[in-house]
N, C-alpha and C positions, 0 to 999 in steps of 0.2 A: 504493500500500500504506500502511496505517496505521503510525504509529511505535510504538515499544515501549511508551511510556506509555499510548497509546490502546488497545493490545491488552490491557493489564492492567485498564483501566477503560473498557469500551464505553459509548457514549452511552445515556442512559436510553430514548430513543425506539427505538434499535436493539434494546435488551433487550426492549422491548415487542413488536417484530416477532418476535424469537426465541421469546418466551414464547407468542405467538399460534400460530406454526407448530409449536411443540413440543407443543401441546395438541391432540390429534385432535378433542376435543369442540368446540373453538372453530373450528378451521380446516378440519377434515375431512381433513387430511393424515395418511395412514396410513403409518407407518414399519415397516420390516422389521428383523429382528435379524441382525447379522453379526459377524464377528471382524476387528478391525483392530489389527495389532501385538500380537496375543495378548490383546486386551481386547475384551469384548463391547460392541458399540455398536448404535445404531439408525441406519438409513440410509434414504434416500428418493430418488426420481428428481427431477431438476431440473424436468421438465415438471409434475410434481405440485405442487411448491412454487409455481411460477409460477401455476398454475391456482388454488391456494388463496388466493393474494394478490389475484387479479383477479376472483374469483367470490365474492360474499357468501353466507354460510350462513344459511338460514332467512329469506331476504328482507332480510338486513342489508346495509348498504353495504360494498362490498369495501375492503380496506385500501389497494389501489393503483388509481388511475384508469386506468392503461394497463399494457401488458405491459413496455414499456421501463422504467417506474418500478419494476415488480416486479423486473426484472433488476438494476437499480441496488441495490436493497435486499438482494437475495441476494448480490451481489458484496460489499456491506458486511459481511454475515455472514461471508463467506470472509476478508475482510481483517482482521477483528477476531478471527479464529480461533474463531468460534462453531460453524462447520461447516467441513468439509474435503472437497474433491473427491477421489473415490477410484474405483477400477476393481474390478470383480468378477472373481474367478478363473474361468477357463473351465471347469475341472474341478469345483471346489467353489464353488458360487454364493454361499455364505455367507462365504467368505474374501475380504477386501478388502485393497487396497493403495493407498497414496496416489499420486495422479496429480501429476506435476511441474507441469502446467499448472493453476494455481488460478484458473480463470475460470468463467463461467456457461455451461452447455451443457444444453439441455433433455434430451438423450439420455444424459447421464451421471448418476452417483450421487453423493450427498453424505452424509457421516456426521456425526452430531451430536457435537460436543465440548462444547456447552452442556448442562448437566445440569438446568437449570430451578431453581425455588425449592427451597431446602434446608429450608424450614420443617417439612414433614411428616417429613423424616428426623430433624430435631432433636427434634420432639415424640415421634416413635416411640422414639428413644433414651432420652428422659426417661421415657417410659412403661415401657420395659423395666427401667430402673434402679429405678423406683418399685415395680414388681411384685416384683423380686428382694428389695428391702429389706423389703417387706411380708411376703414369705415367711420371710425370716430372722428377723424380729421377731415371728413368729407366737406364740411362747410369752408375749410381753408383751401380746398382745391381751386386751381384756376378755372375761370368760367368755361373755357374751351373743354376741359376735361369733364366738368360737371354736365355740360350740355351733351357731350358725346356719351357719357354714361347713361344719361336719361334716355337718349334715342336708342341705345343698345338694349336697355331694359324694356322699352316699348316694343322693339322688334321681337325680343325673346317672348314677351307675353303674347304678342300677336301670333307667333308660330305655335305656342302652346294652345292658345284658343282655337287655332285652325285645326290642330290635331284632335282636340276634343270634338269639334264640329264634324270632322270627317268620321270619327268613331261613332257619333250619334246617328249621322245620316246613313252610314253603312249598316248599322243595326236596324234602323227603320226599314230600309230597303229589303234587308234579309227577312224581317218578320212579314212584310207584305207579300214577298214572293213565296215564302213557305206556306202562307195561307192560300195563295192563288194557285200555286203549282206544287207538285210533289217535292221538288227540290228548291233549295234556297239559293239566292244570288248574292254573292259577296262582292262588294266593291273593295278593291285593293286587298285581295285575300291574304297577302303576305305582310300586311301592315304591322302586325304584332308578332311575326315569326322571328326566329333568331337568324337573320340574314343582314346583309349590308344595307346602307341607307337607300341607295338607288334601287336595290332589289326589292325593298319593301313596297315599292309602287309599281312593280311589274309582276303579273299582268294587271291591266286596269280592272278587270272583273273576271269572275269564274263561278261556274255553277258548283254547288256542293255535291260531292260524289255520293251516290246512294249507298246506304249502309250495307245492303246485301249484294253489292256489285261484285265483291271478291269471293262470295260464298258459292262454290259449285253445287249444282243439284245432284243429289245422291242417287235419284231414281232414273235419271235420263242417261242412257249409255252413250258413249262417244261414237263418232262416225266410223272410226277405224274398227272398234269392237263390233259394230253392227255389220260391217263388211265381212269381217272374219267369221262371224256367226252364220251369215248367209252362205259363205263359201263352204263351210263345214256341212251345212244342211244339204247343199247340192251334192256333195260327195257321198253323203249317206244315202241319198236317193238313187 
């Protein structure tokens, strides 16, 4: 086990391994969310961490040459309290509890105590403070900036109102067509789909697909089956 001073200051190389595993885009290690001692944490399986260290992503060289070396590095992460071995609750899978045996096991779970680089958190805090100060000092802005901000806000409100108007109109048209025809007509059918901005307005309209369109009839035989049955009947005759 590492001593107290080492726990407070992990080696730079070890922090590099922790940062590598903590970033899914670099290592491919996908972490889940759980609750440990009343605090939300991310956790992963030991086998997944060892695979991430011994298998290179996108053709790159792996961080560890062997599985034994990967086990040693994961153990170092445990010793320096960057991760902690834990067990999942049988009833609530997201609830975690610390395992007294702090060693490396492929079939157990490990929760992150390492939070990664705090640079983005610091920059985000500075940005929030800057926005609040800018809002408080709005009366002191030059008239050109104040007028420009007012016009931009009006444009944003207008676009938002237009979006609500389109949503209401398309719903009214759909209800009318559902009552008048078996199928409903959607204006901008991709408006609220997970697509790009321009794709949301293409096509202009589309009829709703019937619910039983994809269900094949179980009693009606296919044409090929009918032809085969007819040929066999002629042979018998």
